N, C-alpha and C positions, 0 to 999 in steps of 0.2 A: 857386639860393637861397644866401644868405650863411649860413655856419655860425654857430652860437651863439657868443657871446663866451666865451673860455676863462676858467675860474675863477682865483682868485688863486693865484699860484705858491706852492709849499710853502715853509715857513720853512727857512732853512739849519740843518743839523744840526751842532752842535759837541760834540765828545767831551770830557767832563770826567773827569779821572782823579784819584782820591784816593790820595795816596802816604803818608799818615801822617806820622810825625815824621822829618825828615831834617836833616842838617847843612847849613849854608849852601853848602858846596862841592858837595854832592850836588845841591842845588837849582839851582846854576849849571850843572852838567853836564847836568841834565835839560833846562834851557832851551836850551843849545847844541844838544843832540840834536834837539829839536823845531824850533829855528830852521833847522837843516839840512834837516829834512823840508819845512818851508814853502818853502825856496828850491828844492828839487828837485820839489815838487809845487805849483806856484803855484795859488792860489785854492781848494785842496782839502784842506789839512791843518790848518785851524784847530782848536785845542784849548784846554782850560782846565786848567792844572795846579793842584791843590789840596793843601795840606800845612800842617804846622806845622814850625817850625824849632827846633832846639836853641838855647839862649841865644847870641845873637850881636848885636853892634853893627855897623852898616854905615854907611859914609859915601858919598855920591853924588859925581858928577863935579865938583861945585862945591867939594869939599874940606871941610876943617874950618872952621867959622865961629868968629868971635871969642868968642861966648858959651861955647864949649866948649874953646877953646884960644887964649889971648890972643896967643901968638906963632905960632900955626898949626902947632905941632909935632905932626904926626900920630903919629909913632913913640912919643912920650911918652904921648899920649892912649891909643894902642892898648895899651901896656904896662900902664897903670893899669886899663883895662877888662878885660884878660885876667887880671889879678891877682885879680879878684872872681869868676872862673869862667866867663867868656864868651869866645867867639871874637870876632875883629875882622876885618872885610874891607872893602876898597875895592870899590865897585860902579860899573858903567857906567850907572847910572840917574840920573834927575833927583833933586833933593832933597838934604838935608843929613844930619846924623847922626841915626840912630834905632835902636831896638831891635826885634828879633824873638825870639820864644821860645814855649815851650809855653803853650797857652791863647789863642793868636792864630791866627785863620784867615787863611792867606796864599793869595792867588789870583794866579796868573801867567797871564793870557790871552796865548796865543801865536797871534796873529791876523794875517792879511793885511788891512791896512786898505782895500785895494781892494774887499773884501767889505763894508766897514762905513763908507762915506762918505769915506774917504781922509784926512780932517782929523785930525791928532794932537790939536789942541785940543778938538775935538768928542769924540774918544775919551776923553780925560781927564774931560771933563764927564759923559759917560755912565757912566763908572766911578763917579764920585762920586754921581751920581743913583741908581745901583744900590744903594749903601750907604744913602743917605737913605731910599729906598723900603723896604729891609730893616728899618731902624730903626723906621720909621713903621708899615708894614703888619704886620711880623712881631712887633714888640715894643711897639707903642703909644707910641713915642718920637717924637711929632710935632714936637718942637722940634729934631730933628736937621737940620742945614743945612750948606751950603757957605758959605765966606767968601772974602775975597781971599787968605787963606792956604790953600794946597792941602791937601785932606783933608776929613774930615767931622767936624763939631763939634756938641756939645751945650753951649750957652753958650760959655764959653771953655775947654772941655775937649774934647780931641781923642779921638774914639772909633775913627777909622780913618785910616791914613796911606797916601799914594800916592806912588809913584816909578816912572816908566816910562821905557822906552827904545824907540826905533823907528829902524830903518834900512831904507831901500828899502821902506817901507810895512809892514815886519814888526815886530811888537811883542814885547817881553819885559818882565820885572819886572812890577809891578802894584800890588796893594792888600793891606794887612794890617788886619784887623778885630780889635779887642780884645774877646775873648769873656770868658774868665775868667783872663787872663794876670795874673801877679803884678806889680802896678804898681810895686813897689819897685825893679825893674830900671831904671825910667825916672828914678829919683831920682839916679842916678849921672851923668846928662847933662842938657843942656838940649835936649829933643827938637826937632829941626829948627831949632835956634838961636832959638826963639821965647821970649824972656823974658816973664814975666808970664802965660804960658799953662800949662795943665796937661794931663794925660793921664787918660782914664777908660776904662771898659770897660762892656760890656752888663751884666755882673754887678754892677758898682759902681752903675750907674744904676738897676737894677731891684731891688736888694737881695736877689737870689737867684742861685744858681749858674746860669750860662748857658754850657754847654760848646760847644766847637768842633763836635762831632758834631751837636748840636741846631741850631746856626746854619747848618750846611752846606746842608740842603735849602731853608731860607728864602733863603739867598744865591742858590742856583741858580734859584729862582723869580723873584727880582728881576732877575738877570742875563738870564734868558730873555726877560722882558718888555721890558727896556730895550734889548737888542740884537736883538729880534725874531727869535729863533732857538729851535730845539728843543735842549735839553741832554740828553745821554745820559751818565749817571754810571756809571763803572766803578771798581773798586778794584784798584790795582796789587798784584800778588803780590810778595813779597820778592825773588824771583828775577828780576823784570822789570827791576831796575835795581840796579847796585852800582858803587862806586868802586874802580877797580883800584889 
């Protein structure tokens, strides 16, 4: 007799780690550590790093755009932004100039794309759909959408920015969702070099305070559904990671 067909295979488990508020340098070192784990344990070390950053402006591999520096002088731009109390870093991600800071949920999926369809373009689309679902299902913002400009938008207001990196199928960097971030930080730049567009937050759209901690479980639900995985959330102890 032929045995009964096997049931559906269990969904992949991805460990999500909440690190609280870190500097951008600490976030980079965390990503390097987990990238090394992915390289040493192929197909088995997917994880999702979750955090807030201290105030920082970052520019991606495309450099500074004309909207933010007519002559492309990154050093002059960096000095100006540091003078208002933020850090400035060059990053090996896609995208242009943006801000990260308190009140913004930053998610760095450290994934082996061989577990998730292999396509970088599809991966970016799935990250965007995760945020669109979060906005619609979690907060009733059914007009959240994607456009030809990367990110998630409500009308011409960006509520989430994306900038990713992938090498040998291994991902880093990710998505930043504006929860209750101080939007004044964005007034010092042209975010992502997009003239005529603005930045918003869940707090701004809903007219009530929406904290990072309250958005976190909603984001994990949307991520789990979009990436067809089980997410196990842990909270990193202070001693788990430090910068020497």
